[in-house]
C-alpha positions in Angstrom: -0.2 -0.1 -0.2 1.6 3.4 -1.0 2.0 6.4 1.7 -0.8 9.1 1.7 0.2 12.0 0.1 0.4 15.4 1.5 -0.9 18.5 -0.9 -1.2 22.3 -0.5 -3.8 24.2 -2.2 -2.2 27.8 -2.1 -4.2 29.4 -4.9 -7.6 29.0 -6.7 -7.8 30.1 -10.0 -10.8 32.7 -10.4 -12.5 32.1 -13.9 -12.1 28.0 -13.0 -13.9 28.4 -9.8 -16.6 31.0 -11.0 -17.3 28.8 -14.1 -17.8 25.8 -11.6 -20.2 27.7 -9.5 -22.4 29.3 -12.2 -22.7 25.7 -13.9 -23.7 24.6 -10.2 -25.8 27.5 -9.7 -27.8 27.0 -13.0 -28.1 23.5 -11.8 -30.1 24.3 -8.6 -32.0 27.6 -10.7 -33.5 25.0 -13.4 -34.4 22.6 -10.3 -36.6 25.1 -8.5 -37.3 26.9 -11.3 -39.3 23.6 -12.7 -40.4 23.2 -9.2 -41.9 26.9 -9.3 -43.5 26.3 -12.5 -44.9 23.2 -11.9 -46.4 24.8 -8.7 -47.7 28.1 -11.1 -49.6 25.8 -13.4 -51.2 23.4 -11.1 -52.3 26.2 -8.7 -53.6 28.1 -11.6 -54.0 31.1 -9.8 -55.7 34.7 -10.9 -53.8 36.6 -9.0 -50.5 38.0 -10.7 -48.8 39.8 -8.2 -45.2 41.7 -8.0 -43.9 37.9 -7.2 -45.1 36.5 -10.4 -41.6 36.7 -12.3 -39.5 34.8 -9.8 -42.4 32.3 -8.7 -44.8 32.0 -11.6 -44.3 30.4 -15.0 -41.0 32.6 -16.3 -39.3 30.9 -13.2 -38.3 28.4 -15.5 -35.9 30.5 -17.1 -35.2 33.6 -14.7 -34.1 31.5 -11.7 -31.1 29.3 -14.0 -30.0 33.0 -14.8 -30.4 34.4 -11.5 -28.1 31.2 -9.6 -26.1 31.2 -12.7 -24.7 34.9 -12.1 -25.0 35.0 -8.7 -23.0 31.5 -8.5 -20.7 33.3 -10.7 -20.0 36.2 -8.8 -19.7 34.5 -5.7 -17.3 31.8 -7.4 -14.6 35.1 -8.2 -15.2 36.6 -5.2 -14.6 33.8 -2.9 -11.4 32.4 -5.0 -10.3 35.8 -4.1 -11.0 35.4 -0.6 -9.3 32.3 -0.7 -6.3 33.8 -2.7 -5.5 36.6 -0.4 -6.0 34.8 2.7 -4.1 31.4 1.7 -0.7 33.6 1.3 -0.7 34.6 5.0 -1.7 31.2 5.8 -0.1 28.9 3.2 -3.0 27.5 1.7 -4.6 23.8 3.1 -2.9 21.3 3.4 -4.9 18.4 2.0 -3.8 14.4 2.4 -4.6 12.2 -0.7 -3.8 8.6 -1.8 -4.0 6.6 -4.5 -7.1 4.5 -5.3 -6.9 0.6 -5.1 -7.5 -0.7 -8.5 
């Protein structure tokens, strides 16, 4: 059996993290948008209030866009904060080992 190896994450590529967060946000937005759209269709409410854009039928389009945008921005901010802090604490130490085949 091989000895576990220690690696240190000192820096995160800002655009790489932002893209991953955006894709996760889009996926979550699609799921929630589908749920809200189905509820809106089943409810078939005659009231069309201010929340119809987010919680109504268009939510299948609006929520993935919003969640993707906020995920992208959150990824940028998170990577910048991590990269700034990791300069002082020298990153995160992670122990990995090779998978047995």
